[in-house]
C-alpha atoms as one frame of an Amber mdcrd trajectory, in Angstrom:
protein
 -21.771  21.593  13.198 -20.068  20.375  16.350 -19.846  22.920  19.162 -16.510
  24.189  20.344 -15.359  21.961  23.167 -12.639  24.142  24.678 -10.297  27.125
  24.220  -8.260  27.573  21.092  -4.942  27.261  22.895  -3.581  24.000  24.230
  -4.093  23.575  27.927  -1.834  22.240  30.682  -3.495  20.084  33.312  -2.283
  18.055  36.253  -2.550  14.281  36.166  -5.387  14.309  38.697  -7.584  16.119
  36.125  -7.574  12.847  34.224  -8.516  10.590  37.136  -6.616   7.319  36.819
  -3.292   7.924  35.012  -3.255   6.582  31.467  -7.074   6.569  31.124  -9.394
   8.907  29.221 -11.652  11.245  31.216 -14.670  10.136  29.182 -15.789   6.890
  27.603 -15.263   6.823  23.858 -18.009   4.744  22.240 -16.747   2.389  19.543
 -19.365   1.231  17.051 -20.055   1.027  13.328 -20.129   4.842  12.917 -16.623
   5.293  14.263 -14.165   7.269  12.145 -11.789   4.776  10.591  -8.843   5.353
   8.284  -6.493   2.951   6.491  -2.773   3.479   6.707   0.234   1.741   5.124
   2.992   0.012   6.987   6.057   1.630   8.555   4.148   3.722  11.150   6.702
   5.230  13.534   6.000   4.142  17.140   4.940   6.899  19.562   7.925   7.484
  21.838   5.827   8.239  24.938   4.355   5.058  26.400   2.031   7.094  28.619
   0.378   8.530  25.511   0.200   5.207  23.703  -1.527   3.589  26.680  -4.358
   6.098  26.381  -5.225   5.041  22.833  -7.654   2.201  22.106  -6.145  -1.071
  20.960  -6.222  -1.582  17.218  -8.532  -4.317  16.027  -6.495  -6.551  13.745
  -3.976  -5.707  11.052  -5.048  -2.887   8.772  -2.019  -2.307   6.614   0.827
  -4.108   4.963   3.468  -5.509   7.253   6.806  -3.722   7.075   9.263  -6.018
   5.359  12.949  -5.359   4.930  14.636  -5.889   1.588  16.683  -8.710   3.102
  13.554 -10.563   4.223  11.921 -10.025   0.861  14.952 -11.413  -0.886  15.175
 -14.443   1.403  11.465 -15.179   1.002  11.676 -14.920  -2.748  14.697 -17.174
  -3.020  13.113 -19.725  -0.690  10.377 -20.327  -3.251  10.694 -22.966  -5.905
  11.347 -21.831  -9.448   8.303 -22.363 -11.648   9.429 -23.989 -14.902   7.171
 -24.560 -17.910   8.342 -27.250 -20.354   6.811 -26.919 -23.838   7.457 -29.932
 -26.072   5.205 -32.331 -27.990   7.669 -35.168 -27.416   6.762 -37.330 -24.367
  10.361 -38.584 -24.342  11.854 -35.124 -23.832   9.175 -34.195 -21.276  10.045
 -37.305 -19.267  13.740 -36.513 -19.575  13.220 -33.013 -18.128  11.142 -34.475
 -15.315  13.886 -36.922 -14.382  16.707 -34.364 -14.523  14.907 -31.564 -12.628
  12.980 -33.629 -10.086  14.171 -33.321  -6.500  15.654 -29.870  -7.144  14.289
 -26.350  -6.583  11.847 -26.544  -9.476   8.076 -26.881  -9.803   7.383 -28.249
 -13.302   4.403 -27.849 -15.601   4.061 -29.150 -19.141   2.397 -28.200 -22.432
   2.563 -30.027 -25.767   1.563 -27.113 -28.035   1.986 -23.356 -28.252  -1.641
 -22.505 -27.499  -1.724 -24.411 -24.198   1.704 -23.076 -23.315   0.545 -19.467
 -23.736  -2.513 -20.113 -21.570  -0.395 -21.688 -18.796   2.069 -18.828 -19.071
  -0.631 -16.197 -18.464  -2.226 -18.238 -15.671   0.939 -19.155 -13.746   3.614
 -16.667 -14.873   6.463 -19.198 -14.633   9.997 -18.062 -13.884  11.552 -20.104
 -16.695  10.069 -21.411 -19.964  11.898 -24.073 -21.950  10.209 -24.476 -25.330
  10.809 -26.497 -28.454  10.983 -24.613 -31.754   8.673 -26.812 -33.837   5.289
 -27.549 -32.226   1.575 -27.858 -33.060  -0.700 -24.745 -33.095   2.210 -22.306
 -33.406   5.961 -22.497 -33.126   8.253 -21.838 -30.193   9.458 -18.767 -32.061
   5.924 -17.322 -32.133   5.453 -18.288 -28.480   8.515 -16.182 -27.586   7.125
 -13.210 -29.521   3.697 -13.439 -27.851   5.185 -13.776 -24.380   7.373 -10.714
 -24.894   4.489  -8.648 -26.311   3.061  -7.842 -22.859   5.648  -5.602 -21.176
   3.616  -5.304 -17.952   4.160  -8.906 -16.848   7.003 -10.057 -14.622  10.101
 -11.197 -16.466  10.300 -14.832 -17.589  13.557 -16.391 -18.734  13.063 -18.262
 -22.037  15.272 -21.073 -23.343  14.530 -22.101 -26.936  15.317 -25.693 -27.918
  16.220 -26.426 -31.526  18.006 -29.008 -33.619  19.067 -26.212 -35.984  22.706
 -25.303 -35.316  22.943 -22.641 -38.007  23.789 -19.181 -36.697  20.921 -17.579
 -38.623  18.370 -19.719 -36.762  19.919 -18.955 -33.388  19.915 -15.207 -34.105
  16.281 -15.378 -35.209  15.302 -17.091 -31.955  17.140 -14.559 -29.799  15.559
 -11.684 -31.731  12.114 -13.191 -31.090  12.676 -12.865 -27.347  14.526 -16.000
 -26.241  17.268 -15.466 -23.657  19.222 -18.625 -24.482  19.067 -21.677 -26.696
  19.682 -25.375 -26.248  20.593 -27.651 -29.146  18.878 -31.054 -29.317  19.987
 -33.638 -28.402  21.409 -31.906 -25.336  23.734 -32.924 -22.524  22.020 -32.903
 -19.115  24.939 -31.030 -17.545  24.748 -28.288 -20.165  20.984 -28.057 -19.734
  21.309 -27.624 -15.947  24.025 -25.019 -16.433  21.864 -22.983 -18.814  18.893
 -23.198 -16.430  21.277 -22.038 -13.694  22.002 -18.912 -15.747  18.245 -18.357
 -15.952  17.937 -18.677 -12.181  20.561 -15.966 -11.652  18.734 -13.634 -14.033
  15.399 -14.314 -12.303  16.991 -13.674  -8.894  18.294 -10.346 -10.191  14.838
  -9.366 -11.457  13.293 -10.295  -8.117  15.719  -8.011  -6.311  15.004  -5.166
  -8.738  11.251  -5.612  -8.298  11.665  -5.560  -4.501  13.746  -2.382  -4.650
  11.284  -0.749  -7.043   8.372  -1.525  -4.708  10.288  -0.110  -1.741  11.162
   3.090  -3.630   7.541   3.491  -4.682   6.423   3.166  -1.070   9.014   5.711
   0.084   7.870   8.137  -2.635   4.287   7.861  -1.363   4.983   8.009   2.390
   5.438  10.867   4.828   8.735  10.175   6.578   7.857  11.550  10.012   4.481
   9.864  10.535   4.570   6.935   8.106   1.217   8.053   6.668   0.622   8.361
   2.925   1.606  11.742   1.517  -0.603  13.890  -0.716   0.579  12.158  -3.879
  -0.527   8.750  -2.571  -3.857  10.076  -1.322  -4.674  11.764  -4.639  -4.114
   8.541  -6.580  -6.266   6.539  -4.175  -8.959   9.215  -3.760  -9.481   9.639
  -7.500 -10.178   5.913  -7.787 -12.677   6.220  -4.945 -14.314   9.205  -6.658
 -14.858   7.161  -9.806 -16.302   4.336  -7.729 -18.621   6.696  -5.843 -19.877
   8.215  -9.099 -20.491   4.781 -10.590 -22.123   3.121  -7.575 -23.546   6.147
  -5.764 -22.007   5.592  -2.313 -21.176   8.435   0.134 -17.685   9.938   0.007
 -16.162  12.619   2.237 -12.881  14.520   2.260 -11.785  15.724   5.696  -9.053
  18.248   6.469  -7.748  18.177  10.032  -5.508  20.807  11.591  -3.919  20.758
  15.056  -4.845  23.847  17.084  -2.049  26.115  18.355   0.552  23.653  17.120
   3.146  26.409  16.676   2.931  27.149  20.397   3.808  23.512  21.158   6.995
  23.867  19.107   7.808  27.271  20.604   7.134  26.223  24.209   8.408  22.644
  24.338  10.609  22.310  21.261  10.307  20.614  17.873  10.848  17.156  19.338
   7.649  17.629  21.324   5.921  18.809  18.158   7.051  15.691  16.317   5.681
  13.562  19.178   2.285  15.248  18.790   2.266  14.654  15.033   3.224  10.998
  15.396   0.610  10.501  18.115  -2.048  12.100  15.914  -1.049   9.693  13.128
  -0.997   6.745  15.512  -4.488   7.635  16.716  -5.682   7.472  13.117  -3.961
   4.136  12.668  -5.661   2.624  15.699  -9.079   3.723  14.370  -8.666   2.348
  10.903 -10.774   0.378   8.475  -9.933  -0.940   5.030 -12.323   1.255   3.025
 -10.850   4.599   4.181  -7.520   6.381   3.977  -5.687   9.303   5.510  -2.390
  11.060   5.077  -0.345  14.072   6.021  -0.392  17.105   3.745   2.467  18.771
   5.583   3.037  20.699   8.765   0.146  19.995  11.124  -2.445  19.365   8.390
  -3.880  15.926   7.697  -6.273  14.773   5.010  -8.785  11.946   5.398 -10.965
  10.255   2.772 -13.980   8.390   4.171 -16.506   6.344   2.206 -19.782   4.550
   2.975 -20.705   6.836   5.901 -24.039   8.687   5.744 -24.368  12.435   6.069
 -26.061  11.985   9.459 -23.109  10.002  10.805 -20.103  11.784   9.302 -20.114
  14.601  11.878 -20.560  12.079  14.693 -17.627  10.054  13.387 -15.284  13.041
  13.107 -16.349  14.409  16.490 -15.556  11.110  18.169 -12.064  11.194  16.760
 -11.686  14.871  17.708 -12.778  14.122  21.291 -10.478  11.125  21.553  -7.394
  13.078  20.506  -8.288  16.099  22.642  -8.559  13.808  25.686  -4.969  12.594
  25.376  -2.387  13.843  27.859   1.136  14.758  26.678   3.709  14.866  29.523
   5.900  17.766  28.373   8.340  19.429  30.783   6.582  18.041  33.832   3.175
  19.230  32.675   0.177  17.328  31.303  -0.642  19.039  28.040  -3.751  18.472
  25.926  -4.063  19.549  22.291  -7.209  19.975  20.241  -7.845  19.670  16.511
 -10.243  21.335  14.079 -11.829  19.671  11.044 -13.401  20.774   7.785 -15.428
  18.268   5.763 -16.802  18.270   2.208 -18.554  15.453   0.403 -21.698  13.867
  -0.922 -24.076  11.110   0.134 -24.830  10.011  -3.429 -21.334  10.154  -4.901
 -22.168  13.100  -7.168 -18.733  14.690  -6.952 -16.662  16.471  -9.578 -13.020
  16.092  -8.703 -10.685  15.659  -5.777  -9.108  19.136  -5.907 -12.498  20.826
  -5.628 -13.381  18.647  -2.641 -10.109  19.599  -0.932 -10.733  23.306  -1.569
 -14.243  23.081  -0.136 -13.024  21.130   2.902 -10.351  23.806   3.388 -13.051
  26.494   3.395 -14.932  24.548   6.072 -11.732  24.184   8.093 -11.114  27.932
   8.159 -14.776  28.533   8.987 -14.411  26.163  11.942 -11.219  27.944  13.038
 -13.057  31.285  13.023 -15.889  29.712  15.020 -13.546  28.964  17.914 -11.541
  25.874  16.860 -11.843  22.351  18.285 -14.979  21.677  16.241 -16.193  20.219
  12.929 -17.801  22.100  10.034 -19.320  20.206   7.109 -20.325  21.113   3.542
 -22.737  18.610   1.966 -22.515  18.948  -1.809 -25.634  16.984  -2.765
């Protein structure tokens, strides 16, 4: 257990207590045992530059870049449209190549249904133009097999046929084709029908972008930009299964800011929000890909750390605790420092039952640490 490093209440100190303004009063060692946590994009910047200057520089990008929907849309539309031509006639394949060359299309070809299905799964083309009658299996069966997997991105299918009877057209559309093209076809009509496919694909791209953005919002804490509990639970349960299978160490850490209510009461909620965002930003700057943290709510944060031994987990958490406690917040003309208390539960061999039990045990350790004087770390090793 880490010893208490100071009083339970936040303290106000003058700038000379810190030596050179903007620098930490102690050297924080950065090595392989450092606490590191992965965060997503969209971290809100700390509004106080004097606080930000006290944090160590992040080492490389550790999360997804924040991308606006407009940029996503522009990037998607800037790509060429992948078009798969499926026809056993070299004449028609050459005709498509001549008509579509020099435009916004990247072409691939298959002369039978089996090869076409393989290319489809490998490349996931935007548009497939397939003949009805082919070796191996027909264009109709190709449509049915392509539509069977609902998890794949949408592909626009144009079915070519020399059959002009309505019954044949209906059968093709029911099999999954979006449109049909009667052979022999006019090049202008063919380009127009492919143009319809492009508009449908563009629409699906926009919907996929919006869906991804909504999913990220649903899994992100608005104030700090950290994952919320829902996102952490999904990720942590995958890590638990991996730890059980491969036997690597896994730890759940609950962190709680000490006397946070007094910050809000004394300096206002805007100051409290600054503290929370700075705490989150400190985690972000000490991040590695194999770990994750998030905000449970209020002033409580949850961290999942893997591949750190039992001997080093307390050292890692204490280094983070010391780093945050050393920060100076300039509130109302005063230099204010705030401490944090941590409870940890985990296993060195990955022999863990479930995430909820780990959280409960870490919560017990957190309250034990609070009773011991705060600003310390208490650990339960469940081996």
